[in-house]
C-alpha positions in Angstrom: 0.0 0.0 0.0 1.5 3.3 -0.9 2.5 6.0 1.5 3.4 9.3 0.0 5.6 11.7 1.7 6.3 13.9 -1.3 5.2 17.5 -1.3 1.6 17.6 -2.5 2.4 20.5 -4.9 4.8 18.4 -6.8 3.2 16.8 -9.9 2.7 13.1 -9.4 4.0 12.5 -12.9 6.3 14.6 -15.1 7.5 13.6 -18.6 10.1 15.8 -20.2 11.3 15.6 -23.8 9.8 12.1 -24.4 10.6 10.7 -27.9 9.9 7.3 -29.3 10.2 5.8 -32.8 9.8 2.3 -34.2 11.7 0.8 -37.1 9.5 0.3 -40.1 11.3 -1.6 -42.9 14.3 0.6 -43.8 12.8 3.7 -42.3 11.3 4.6 -38.9 8.0 5.8 -37.6 8.2 8.7 -35.1 5.4 8.2 -32.6 6.3 10.7 -29.8 8.4 13.8 -30.4 10.0 15.8 -27.5 6.7 15.5 -25.6 6.4 17.3 -22.2 3.5 16.4 -19.8 2.5 16.8 -16.2 -0.2 15.0 -14.2 -1.2 16.4 -10.8 -2.0 14.4 -7.7 -5.7 13.1 -7.7 -6.2 14.5 -11.2 -8.2 12.7 -13.9 -6.8 13.5 -17.3 -8.0 12.3 -20.7 -5.6 11.9 -23.6 -7.4 12.3 -26.9 -6.2 11.8 -30.5 -6.9 9.9 -33.6 -5.8 6.4 -34.1 -2.0 6.3 -34.5 -1.5 9.6 -32.7 0.6 8.0 -29.9 -1.9 7.6 -27.1 -1.2 4.0 -26.3 2.6 4.4 -26.8 2.5 7.3 -24.3 0.7 5.2 -21.7 3.0 2.2 -22.2 6.1 4.4 -21.7 4.7 6.2 -18.7 3.7 2.7 -17.3 7.2 1.3 -17.9 5.9 -1.3 -20.3 8.0 0.2 -23.1 11.1 2.4 -23.1 11.5 5.9 -24.6 14.4 6.7 -27.0 15.1 9.9 -25.1 13.6 12.1 -22.4 12.9 11.5 -18.7 10.0 10.5 -16.5 9.6 11.5 -12.9 7.1 9.7 -10.7 6.7 11.0 -7.1 9.7 13.3 -7.8 11.9 10.3 -8.7 13.4 9.5 -12.1 12.0 6.2 -13.2 12.7 5.9 -17.0 16.1 4.2 -16.4 15.0 1.6 -13.9 16.1 -2.1 -14.3 13.5 -4.6 -15.5 13.1 -5.9 -12.0 12.6 -2.5 -10.4 10.2 -1.5 -13.2 8.1 -4.6 -12.5 8.1 -3.9 -8.8 7.0 -0.3 -9.3 4.2 -1.4 -11.7 3.0 -3.9 -9.1 3.1 -1.5 -6.1 2.5 2.0 -7.5 0.6 1.7 -10.8 -2.8 0.3 -11.8 -3.6 -0.7 -15.4 -7.0 -1.0 -17.2 -6.9 -2.0 -20.8 -9.4 -2.3 -23.7 -8.7 -6.1 -23.9 -9.1 -6.7 -20.1 -5.9 -8.8 -20.0 -7.2 -11.2 -17.4 -5.5 -14.6 -16.9 -8.1 -17.2 -18.2 -7.0 -20.0 -15.9 -7.5 -17.9 -12.8 -10.7 -16.9 -11.0 -11.8 -13.3 -10.7 -10.5 -13.2 -7.1 -7.1 -14.7 -8.2 -6.8 -12.2 -11.1 -7.3 -9.3 -8.7 -4.6 -10.6 -6.4 -1.9 -10.9 -9.1 -0.2 -7.5 -8.5 -0.1 -8.2 -4.7 1.6 -11.6 -5.3 4.3 -9.9 -7.3 4.6 -7.0 -4.8 4.7 -9.3 -1.7 7.2 -11.8 -3.1 8.3 -14.2 -0.3 6.2 -12.5 2.3 3.0 -13.5 0.4 2.2 -16.4 2.7 2.3 -14.4 5.9 0.2 -11.6 4.3 -2.1 -13.8 2.3 -5.1 -13.6 4.6 -5.2 -9.8 4.6 -4.6 -9.6 0.8 -7.5 -12.0 0.1 -9.8 -9.9 2.4 -8.8 -6.7 0.5 -9.5 -8.4 -2.8 -12.9 -9.7 -1.8 -13.8 -6.2 -0.5 -12.9 -4.6 -3.9 -14.9 -7.2 -5.8 -17.8 -6.4 -3.5 -17.4 -2.7 -4.3 -17.5 -3.4 -8.1 -20.6 -5.5 -7.7 -19.0 -8.9 -8.3 -19.4 -10.5 -4.8 -21.4 -13.4 -6.4 -18.8 -13.9 -9.2 -15.5 -14.2 -7.3 -14.8 -17.8 -8.2 -15.8 -17.4 -11.9 -13.2 -17.5 -14.6 -13.0 -14.8 -17.3 -14.8 -17.0 -19.8 -17.8 -17.2 -17.5 -18.0 -13.4 -17.2 -19.5 -10.8 -19.5 -17.3 -8.1 -21.0 -18.5 -5.6 -18.5 -17.9 -8.0 -15.6 -14.4 -8.7 -16.9 -13.6 -5.0 -16.9 -14.9 -4.7 -13.3 -12.4 -7.4 -12.3 -9.7 -5.4 -14.1 -10.7 -2.2 -12.2 -10.5 -4.1 -8.9 -7.1 -5.5 -9.9 -5.9 -1.9 -10.8 -6.9 -0.7 -7.4 -5.7 -3.6 -5.2 -2.3 -2.0 -4.3 -3.9 1.4 -3.6 -1.7 2.9 -6.4 -1.3 6.7 -6.7 -1.8 6.3 -10.5 -4.1 4.3 -12.8 -3.3 4.2 -16.6 -6.4 3.3 -18.6 -6.1 2.7 -22.3 -9.5 2.9 -24.1 -11.1 1.1 -21.1 -14.6 1.1 -22.6 -13.5 0.4 -26.2 -14.7 -3.3 -26.1 -18.0 -2.5 -24.4 -21.3 -1.3 -25.7 -22.0 2.4 -24.9 -24.4 1.8 -22.0 -22.1 -0.8 -20.3 -19.0 1.4 -21.1 -20.6 4.4 -19.5 -21.4 2.5 -16.3 -17.8 1.0 -16.2 -16.3 4.4 -16.6 -18.4 6.0 -13.9 -17.4 3.2 -11.6 -13.7 3.6 -12.4 -13.7 7.4 -11.9 -15.9 7.2 -8.7 -13.5 4.6 -7.1 -10.4 6.6 -8.1 -11.8 9.9 -6.8 -12.8 8.3 -3.5 -9.2 7.2 -3.1 -7.6 10.4 -4.5 -6.0 8.3 -7.2 -4.7 10.0 -10.4 -6.0 8.6 -13.7 -4.5 9.0 -17.1 -7.1 7.8 -19.6 -6.6 7.4 -23.4 -9.8 7.7 -25.4 -11.1 8.7 -28.8 -14.5 9.4 -27.3 -15.3 13.0 -26.4 -18.1 11.9 -24.0 -15.6 9.9 -22.0 -13.1 12.8 -22.0 -16.0 15.1 -20.7 -16.1 13.1 -17.5 -12.4 13.9 -16.7 -11.0 17.0 -15.1 -8.8 17.9 -18.0 -8.2 16.8 -21.6 -5.0 16.9 -23.6 -4.9 16.3 -27.4 -2.1 14.4 -29.1 -1.3 14.9 -32.8 1.8 13.6 -34.6 3.4 12.6 -31.3 3.0 16.0 -29.6 0.5 17.7 -27.3 -1.3 20.3 -29.4 -3.1 22.3 -26.7 
């Protein structure tokens, strides 16, 4: 569980000069270009842009799932873009929550076991002594997202909306300061997607959790505190 002693006026997240390109045949595709960005504590910010504008790449780099070619990322006033793979994995498990369009649940595990995955990574060898408390916290979160009757079900036995509720509980299980959500309603019908988004933002705001949410839907962006627009790998407003 996170405890934050950093000055509350310091941005939670600050990216400076982020650039990223991918090799394409003999050439390369520039996805992010010298991008600067700040996210405040407890802020909910939407990232909008057309397909291919760099939204997903930005979230993957900020979430340490991909590396930048140049630039720096500060999280809680600490530089994190050069961390080792092991330290990056630990930071993701303890300090970041992720919600994806494709849910990314493990099909062999129950809803409860999927929610507990970040805690098993974060606890390491101390898992067995902490297991009871972690299970209690996971059950409580599944109750909050309305899945108390579905905890033992596997993803294949759940609807798309239910799977995304499991993903929200998993994103919140470590009480992270930041949730990165990449098109979290993209695989759901508009009514289900609206309910899921309201649930995610309600639970995040109750916990003073920052959210960075990539979307192409202006109705989704309207529910956030602030919207930035990406075009050709740069913020244009």
